N, C-alpha and C positions, 0 to 999 in steps of 0.2 A: 724264325724269330728268335732271340735270343732269349734265354731265360733267364731269371735273376741266382746269380752266383749263390753255390752251395756251399760255399766256405772251403775249398780246397785250394791250396794255390794254382791249382791249375784251372780253376773255374774264374779266379779272380784275375789270372793272366787273359783268361778270354772273354770277358766282360769289359775289362782296362782295355781290351785292345779294340772293343766293341767285332767281335767276330761273330757271324751270326752260328749258334750253336744249338745242341737241344741235349738235356741230361734224359737218362737212360735206368731210372733203378732196377734190380734183378735181386734175386735171391738165390745164389748158386753158392755152395762150399768150395772155397780156395784150394781145399785138398782134394776135390770131386777129380775123380780120370777123366781125361778129355775137357777140362775147364772150359777151354774156349767154344767147345760147340756147342756146351750146354748155355754157355751165354749167349751164343747167337740162338738159340733155340728159346731161351726164357724172353728175349726182346722181341723174337717174330723177323729178324732180320737176316740176309744172304749170310752164309758162314764165310766166304771170301771179304766182306765187308768190316769184320771183327778183326783188329789186332792186338798183339800183344807187345810189351816193351820191355827188351831186356837188358840190364847192364853188362858190358864185356871188357875187357880187359885186351887193349891193343897197343901191342908193344909195351905195356905195362902203363898204360894210362888207361883211364877211362873212356867208355863211348857207349851212348846209347843205340840200341837198334831196336827197331818198330817193323813188326812182321805179320804176316799175318797168320792167324791163329790155326790155319789149313796145312802149317809146314812148320819146319823146325829152321833154325838161324842157321846157315852155312859160314860157320867163323872164318875159313879161309877166304870166302868173300868180302867178308867184313872186314876182314884184315885191308885185302887189296882196297877197297872202297875207302877205309878210313888214312891209306896211305902208308901203312903198314904192313908187315911180314907176318904176324903173328896173333891169334887173337884165342882168347878162352875165356870161358863165362865168369864174370865176377864172380868174390863169394858174396854169399846172401848178405851177410853184416856190412860188407864195404858199400853192397848195392844201395839197402835201405840207409845207410849212414851217408852217404853222397846224394840221395836223390829225396830224404826225406820222407821218404813214403815206404808204406812195408809191402812185404812181398804179396801179391795178389791185388795192388792197390797202385803201383806204380805207373805214373803217367808220364809221357813226355814232355809235360808242360809243366811250369813251375817249380822245377827242381832247385833242391837248396844252393847246388852246384851247374853253373850251366856247363855240360859236356857237348861233345861233338857227336852229331846225330846222324844215321844213317838211315834211313824209310827205306822197306823195299818199294820197289818201282811198280809193281802190282795195284800200290796206291793211286798212281797217276790216272789210272781207267777209272777208276769210280769218282758218282756222284759226289757220294755221301763215306765216310770212315768212320768206323766206332773205334775210341780208345780208352782205357782208364780214366775215368775224371779225378782219380787222385787217392778214391778208397774204396776198399772194397765194395760191392754191390752196386757200383755206379759205374758208368760209361757216359761218354759224351759224343756225340756225334759232329762232325763239319765239314767242310770240302776239305780235301785231303792239299789243295793250295794252300789253305790257312794254315795248317799243321806244320807245312814247309817251310812258308816263311817265318811262324814264329818261331821254331825250333833253330831256323837256319841250317836245315837239314840238307845232307845231299840224299839222292834219290839212286839207287843201285839194285840189282835183282841179289840179295843177299839171303832169299829163303832157299829151303832145299824142296 
């Protein structure tokens, strides 16, 4: 059952699209080592269901990558999935400026600029996945198919 929007652009998008989702507040420092594992532990959910949102540059164009916190982003695989040749992680300032979110709270939803998005294919095997709801200390869970549809994402193996 959808909860009322918490006021982030991501939750506004979910509510406007009438996508069933749940909000999950947590208290973990964004600078903590193994941040993703600590978030999963704080929420009491399987580690493989928690995803991080990264902004990369593929052939100079910003691209969103959503990967499980259990691994890292495979930049070569992301480049291929996005139809490019070379990918690097975007500069933090560029990622924050483009998305409208701060590091540790970047959501794949409700970004300031709509960017091409690639979601790791492991999400498709899950009933529910967790991503940032658009601010530090708040995750949102939803069906992977809804996130893929709302972000118009491609899916591919982009994790290491």
